[in-house]
Structure formats: structure tokens, C-alpha cells
C-alpha positions in Angstrom: -88.3 -30.0 -132.0 -84.9 -29.4 -129.7 -84.5 -32.6 -127.1 -83.1 -30.2 -124.0 -82.6 -34.1 -123.0 -80.1 -34.7 -125.8 -76.4 -34.3 -124.0 -78.2 -35.9 -120.4 -75.1 -37.4 -119.5 -72.9 -34.6 -119.6 -74.6 -33.8 -117.4 -74.9 -37.4 -115.6 -71.1 -37.4 -115.8 -70.7 -33.9 -114.0 -72.5 -34.2 -111.5 -71.3 -38.1 -110.7 -68.0 -36.1 -110.4 -69.1 -33.9 -108.3 -69.2 -30.4 -111.3 -72.3 -30.3 -112.3 -73.5 -26.9 -112.4 -76.8 -25.9 -110.9 -78.3 -25.2 -114.4 -77.5 -28.9 -114.4 -78.7 -30.8 -111.9 -81.9 -28.9 -112.1 -81.6 -30.7 -115.2 -81.0 -34.0 -114.9 -83.7 -33.7 -111.7 -85.8 -33.1 -114.3 -85.0 -35.8 -116.4 -85.2 -38.1 -113.6 -88.7 -36.9 -112.7 -89.8 -37.3 -116.2 -89.9 -41.8 -115.9 -89.7 -44.4 -113.6 -87.6 -45.8 -116.6 -85.1 -42.5 -116.4 -84.8 -43.1 -112.4 -83.5 -46.7 -112.9 -81.0 -45.7 -115.4 -79.1 -42.8 -112.7 -79.0 -45.0 -110.5 -77.7 -47.9 -112.6 -74.9 -45.8 -114.5 -74.5 -44.6 -110.1 -73.7 -48.2 -108.9 -71.1 -48.1 -112.6 -69.5 -45.0 -111.2 -69.1 -46.6 -107.5 -67.5 -50.0 -108.9 -65.4 -48.2 -111.5 -63.6 -46.8 -108.5 -62.2 -49.6 -107.7 -60.0 -49.6 -111.1 -58.9 -46.2 -110.1 -55.2 -47.0 -109.7 -55.4 -50.1 -111.3 -55.4 -48.9 -114.8 -53.1 -45.6 -115.3 -54.5 -42.9 -117.0 -53.9 -39.2 -117.5 -57.7 -38.1 -117.0 -57.0 -34.5 -118.1 -55.9 -35.8 -121.6 -58.9 -38.7 -121.5 -61.3 -36.1 -121.0 -60.1 -33.5 -123.7 -59.3 -36.5 -126.8 -62.9 -37.3 -124.9 -64.5 -33.7 -125.6 -62.7 -33.0 -128.5 -64.2 -36.4 -130.4 -68.0 -35.1 -129.1 -67.3 -31.7 -130.3 -66.1 -33.2 -134.3 -69.4 -35.2 -134.5 -71.8 -31.6 -133.9 -69.6 -29.5 -136.3 -70.6 -32.9 -138.5 -73.7 -32.8 -138.3 -73.7 -35.9 -136.7 -76.5 -35.4 -133.8 -78.1 -39.1 -132.1 -80.8 -38.4 -130.2 -81.9 -40.7 -126.8 -84.9 -42.4 -127.1 -86.2 -44.4 -124.4 -86.0 -48.1 -126.6 -81.7 -47.5 -127.0 -80.9 -48.6 -123.1 -78.3 -50.2 -123.7 -76.7 -47.4 -126.0 -77.2 -44.5 -124.1 -75.5 -46.8 -120.3 -72.7 -47.7 -122.7 -72.5 -44.1 -123.8 -72.8 -42.4 -120.4 -70.5 -45.5 -118.6 -67.6 -44.2 -121.3 -68.2 -40.7 -120.3 -68.1 -41.5 -116.6 -65.6 -43.7 -116.6 -62.9 -41.0 -118.4 -64.3 -38.5 -117.1 -63.5 -39.5 -113.2 -60.5 -41.1 -114.5 -61.4 -44.8 -113.3 -59.8 -46.5 -116.7 -61.0 -47.8 -119.5 -64.2 -49.5 -120.3 -63.1 -51.9 -122.7 -61.7 -53.5 -119.2 -63.9 -52.6 -116.8 -66.7 -54.7 -119.0 -64.1 -57.8 -119.1 -64.2 -58.1 -115.4 -66.3 -61.2 -113.5 -69.3 -59.9 -112.7 -68.3 -60.7 -109.0 -65.4 -60.1 -107.4 -63.7 -63.4 -105.6 -62.5 -62.8 -102.8 -60.6 -65.6 -100.7 -61.0 -65.5 -96.9 -58.5 -67.1 -94.7 -59.2 -68.3 -91.3 -57.8 -68.9 -88.5 -59.9 -70.0 -84.9 -58.2 -71.8 -82.7 -55.2 -72.0 -83.1 -52.2 -69.2 -85.4 -52.0 -70.1 -89.1 -49.5 -69.1 -91.4 -50.1 -68.5 -95.5 -48.1 -67.3 -98.1 -50.4 -64.9 -100.1 -49.9 -65.3 -104.1 -47.3 -62.3 -104.2 -45.1 -64.2 -101.9 -45.4 -62.3 -98.9 -45.6 -64.4 -95.6 -48.5 -64.1 -93.1 -49.2 -65.4 -89.5 -52.4 -64.9 -87.8 -53.3 -65.0 -84.7 -56.6 -66.7 -83.3 -59.4 -65.6 -84.3 -58.5 -64.0 -87.1 -60.0 -63.2 -91.2 -58.1 -62.3 -94.0 -59.9 -61.3 -97.1 -58.2 -60.3 -100.1 -59.5 -60.1 -104.4 -58.4 -62.8 -106.4 -59.6 -61.6 -109.8 -57.2 -57.9 -108.6 -54.6 -59.2 -105.9 -51.7 -58.9 -109.0 -52.5 -55.0 -109.6 -53.8 -54.1 -106.7 -52.7 -56.2 -103.2 -55.2 -55.4 -100.9 -56.0 -57.1 -98.2 -58.9 -56.5 -95.4 -58.0 -57.8 -91.7 -59.9 -58.8 -88.6 -58.4 -59.5 -86.0 -54.3 -59.9 -85.8 -51.7 -60.7 -87.8 -47.8 -60.1 -88.7 -47.0 -58.9 -92.2 -43.2 -60.5 -93.7 -43.9 -59.0 -97.2 -42.1 -58.9 -100.4 -41.5 -55.4 -101.1 -42.8 -54.3 -104.8 -42.2 -51.1 -105.2 -44.4 -50.3 -108.6 -47.6 -52.5 -106.6 -47.4 -51.5 -102.3 -48.8 -53.9 -99.8 -52.3 -52.4 -98.0 -53.4 -53.7 -95.4 -56.9 -52.1 -94.2 -58.6 -52.8 -91.0 -61.5 -50.8 -89.5 -61.0 -47.2 -90.6 -56.8 -47.3 -91.3 -54.5 -48.3 -94.2 -51.7 -49.4 -93.5 -48.9 -49.8 -96.6 -45.6 -51.2 -96.8 -42.7 -49.0 -97.8 -40.3 -53.0 -97.8 -40.8 -54.0 -94.6 -42.3 -56.4 -92.2 -44.8 -55.5 -89.4 -47.7 -56.2 -87.4 -51.2 -55.0 -87.0 -53.3 -56.4 -84.2 -57.5 -55.1 -84.9 -59.2 -57.1 -82.7 -63.1 -56.6 -83.2 -62.9 -56.6 -79.0 -61.1 -53.2 -78.9 -61.6 -50.0 -79.9 -57.9 -49.6 -80.4 -55.4 -51.0 -83.4 -51.9 -50.8 -83.2 -49.8 -51.2 -85.4 -46.1 -52.4 -84.8 -43.0 -52.2 -86.9 -40.4 -54.7 -86.7 -38.3 -54.5 -89.7 -38.6 -51.6 -92.7 -40.6 -48.5 -92.2 -44.7 -48.5 -93.2 -46.8 -45.6 -94.1 -51.2 -45.9 -92.0 -53.7 -43.6 -93.0 -56.8 -43.0 -91.2 -60.2 -42.1 -92.6 -59.4 -38.5 -92.0 -56.4 -38.4 -94.2 -54.1 -38.4 -91.1 -50.6 -39.9 -91.9 -48.3 -41.1 -90.3 -44.8 -43.1 -91.4 -42.9 -46.1 -88.9 -39.9 -47.2 -88.9 -38.2 -50.1 -87.3 -39.0 -50.7 -83.6 -41.8 -48.3 -84.0 -45.4 -48.3 -82.6 -49.0 -46.4 -83.8 -52.0 -46.8 -81.5 -55.1 -45.9 -82.8 -58.1 -44.9 -81.3 -61.6 -46.3 -83.7 -64.5 -43.9 -81.3 -62.1 -41.0 -81.3 -60.1 -41.4 -84.3 -56.6 -40.0 -82.8 -53.5 -41.5 -83.7 -50.5 -41.5 -81.9 -46.8 -43.1 -82.3 -44.1 -45.2 -79.6 -40.8 -44.5 -80.1 -40.5 -48.6 -78.6 -42.6 -51.0 -80.2 -44.1 -53.7 -77.2 -42.2 -57.2 -76.0 -43.0 -60.3 -77.8 -45.8 -58.3 -80.0 -45.3 -61.1 -83.1 -44.1 -63.8 -80.6 -47.5 -65.8 -81.9 -45.9 -65.4 -85.5 -42.1 -67.1 -84.4 -42.5 -68.3 -81.2 -39.5 -66.3 -79.8 -40.2 -64.9 -76.4 -37.9 -62.2 -74.1 -38.7 -61.5 -70.7 -36.2 -58.9 -68.6 -37.4 -58.6 -65.5 -40.8 -58.9 -65.7 -44.0 -60.8 -63.7 -44.5 -64.0 -63.4 -48.2 -62.4 -64.6 -47.1 -60.9 -67.7 -45.3 -63.9 -68.9 -48.2 -66.5 -68.5 -50.4 -63.9 -70.4 -47.9 -63.5 -72.9 -47.2 -67.7 -73.4 -51.2 -67.8 -73.2 -51.8 -65.9 -75.9 -49.7 -68.9 -77.9 -49.8 -71.9 -77.3 -53.0 -74.2 -77.0 -52.0 -75.8 -73.2 -52.7 -72.8 -70.8 -50.9 -72.0 -68.2 -52.1 -71.5 -64.4 -51.2 -70.6 -60.5 -52.9 -72.3 -57.9 -50.9 -69.5 -56.4 -52.3 -65.9 -57.7 -49.4 -64.1 -54.9 -47.1 -66.1 -57.1 -48.2 -63.2 -60.0 -45.5 -60.8 -59.0 -42.5 -62.7 -58.6 -39.9 -61.0 -61.4 -38.3 -63.5 -63.9 -35.6 -62.8 -67.4 -35.9 -65.7 -70.1 -35.9 -65.9 -73.5 -37.6 -68.8 -75.6 -37.0 -69.5 -79.1 -39.8 -71.8 -80.2 -39.5 -74.4 -77.0 -42.4 -76.6 -76.8 -44.5 -75.1 -73.5 -43.6 -78.1 -71.4 -40.1 -76.9 -71.9 -40.6 -73.5 -70.8 -42.8 -73.8 -67.7 -40.4 -76.6 -66.7 -37.8 -73.9 -67.0 -39.5 -70.6 -64.6 -40.5 -73.4 -62.3 -36.9 -74.5 -61.5 -36.0 -70.4 -62.1 -38.2 -69.3 -59.9 -38.0 -72.6 -57.7 -41.6 -73.4 -58.1 -43.7 -76.9 -57.8 -45.9 -77.5 -61.5 -48.8 -79.9 -62.0 -50.6 -80.8 -65.4 -54.6 -80.8 -65.3 -56.5 -81.3 -68.0 -55.0 -78.9 -70.9 -53.0 -76.9 -67.8 -50.3 -76.6 -66.1 -50.7 -74.8 -63.0 -47.2 -73.7 -61.2 -47.3 -73.6 -57.0 -44.8 -72.7 -54.2 -44.6 -69.9 -52.1 -44.9 -66.1 -52.9 -42.0 -64.0 -54.2 -39.8 -62.1 -51.9 
């Protein structure tokens, strides 16, 4: 008697790849409803398909050629009369057959490679709390994490697929590799290096992500497949709620100052200067007279101690300074 579920592995492969016909979907539904074991196997195959997606860019495959080869192999077996019926007792064999069909059909790489991967991906996480932290990644790229930032990447796959996940703010000085692009994932965005250094601000407390390019070029792709290219000196803002991305021709001043501690203020209000410096230094600056916020100053600092910076500001604006606990307070008459 003919077993109508004889080629169920092909049906599952078609279904998971979104290529199943209405008849195949009906047959698959009937097979899944036949027993709890069948339904459990189907769920396992679905998990395998999803896990295999991570290999799509790791192993280059000619998917059309692979599928033609698979179909030719199946056809030859049928011509030679060699048919192996699926039996409930051969679950492991069935699993391997379906896994191979799914992986080749979807272009997800070689089953042998998949089977040699660790059962659990090992993630490396870099955290910064109340201090800025600088690290060198395995590929030689340098990252600087602003305060309260987390960056994670796969230890197992990083050499083949340089992808990092960011929560917070970080400055990236990427070691360019044309054959293996560097990608930063932040919320709904993928920011791909095209040979550059850039800053990504993706704080969980904010609905807006800011990408600022200091040198080179980056490519930004949104969850809805909007794409934007940014060159040196340009900046993009992305609203997580509205999914709207926009481009600015000029990046915000001192965007990466927490990384290199180079500050450039041109006719800037003292209140703005203090806010920028307080984001970087542990010792905070404050005002005893809030009217001083509107005082304006033009000054540049290059990796100088906060005490020296405070002294220069006070001397320039004719103010007094007093250190209280971990705070330096400016006092004086309001600016005219």
C-alpha cells in the first residue's frame, strides 16, 4: 500500500521555505495531526530552520545548484527503485534527511557544518557602568563604551561574521575587511561599516537612535528595509516608535568626546558646556548661580584633567570655583 507521507520531508522543506502548495499544506496538516510525535518532530524541524538562518552569510552557497543536485539525487534513487519509507521508529534518520533538505533548499549552508557548531552559542559581553571603557575586539577593531552601555557578540562566529549588539552608546574605530563587513545591531537598525569610525547612540531610555560618522562611510538599514548611506561628517536619526529615519549634513559637536576627550566649544553656552563635560568626567560641574548658564565661551580642551578644565573656564569668564565632595561649583555674577 502506498504511503502518502513517503515524501513528507520534501513537503516540510517546501513549507518552511514558503514554497508549499495548498495540497502540500493540507498533507502536512494531516501528518501533524496524525500523532503527537509527528507534531513534536515538525516543531524540532522548525527550530532547526530558524537556527540555520544564522549560517546564511557564514557559508557561501549556490542554492539553485544545490537544490538541483538534491532533486537529481532523489530522482535517481526513484529510478533505481530504491525507496526508503518513513517509519516512526526511524526518527533520527528522518530528522537528518529533513534537516539536510531544509538547509540546502533554504541556502543555509552545509549540514555537516551546522552539526559541528556548539549546541549553545557563546556570547561575550562588555559592560560599562559609571566609567567609560575602551576595548579591542578579536578582529582588531577598537570600541569605546560610554557609561551604562552593553555590547555583545558571538565568540563562536565572530571571525566569520562580525556582528555586535549594542545597548547604550559606543564609538567604533573599525578595522576594515571588505570580505567580512562589521555590523552593529541597535534596536531596529543594522549599521554596516564601509571603512570608517562612527558613533552610535542607542540608549534604552530614548526612542531615538543617533548615528554619527567621523570618518569613512556607513550603511544604515532599518527593520522596514529603508537604507541610508552616511559619509564622514554626516549624521542620521532614527525614531524607534515612528520608524522614521532622517539625515543631517552636520554631526553634533563633541559627539565622540567621551572616547577621545577632545572638546571643541565655539560660542557655546556654559550650561551646554557643563552638560557635555558631565557626561564624560566623574567629577561633576555645577552652578551656584543659574543665571550663569547663558554665559558664552569659545575654548578647546584635549584630554585634560577636569580640574584644569574648570580652572580655564573660571578664568575665562571671571568666575569663582569651589570644590564640594565630587562636584566643582562655579559662582559669580551673571554674564552681560
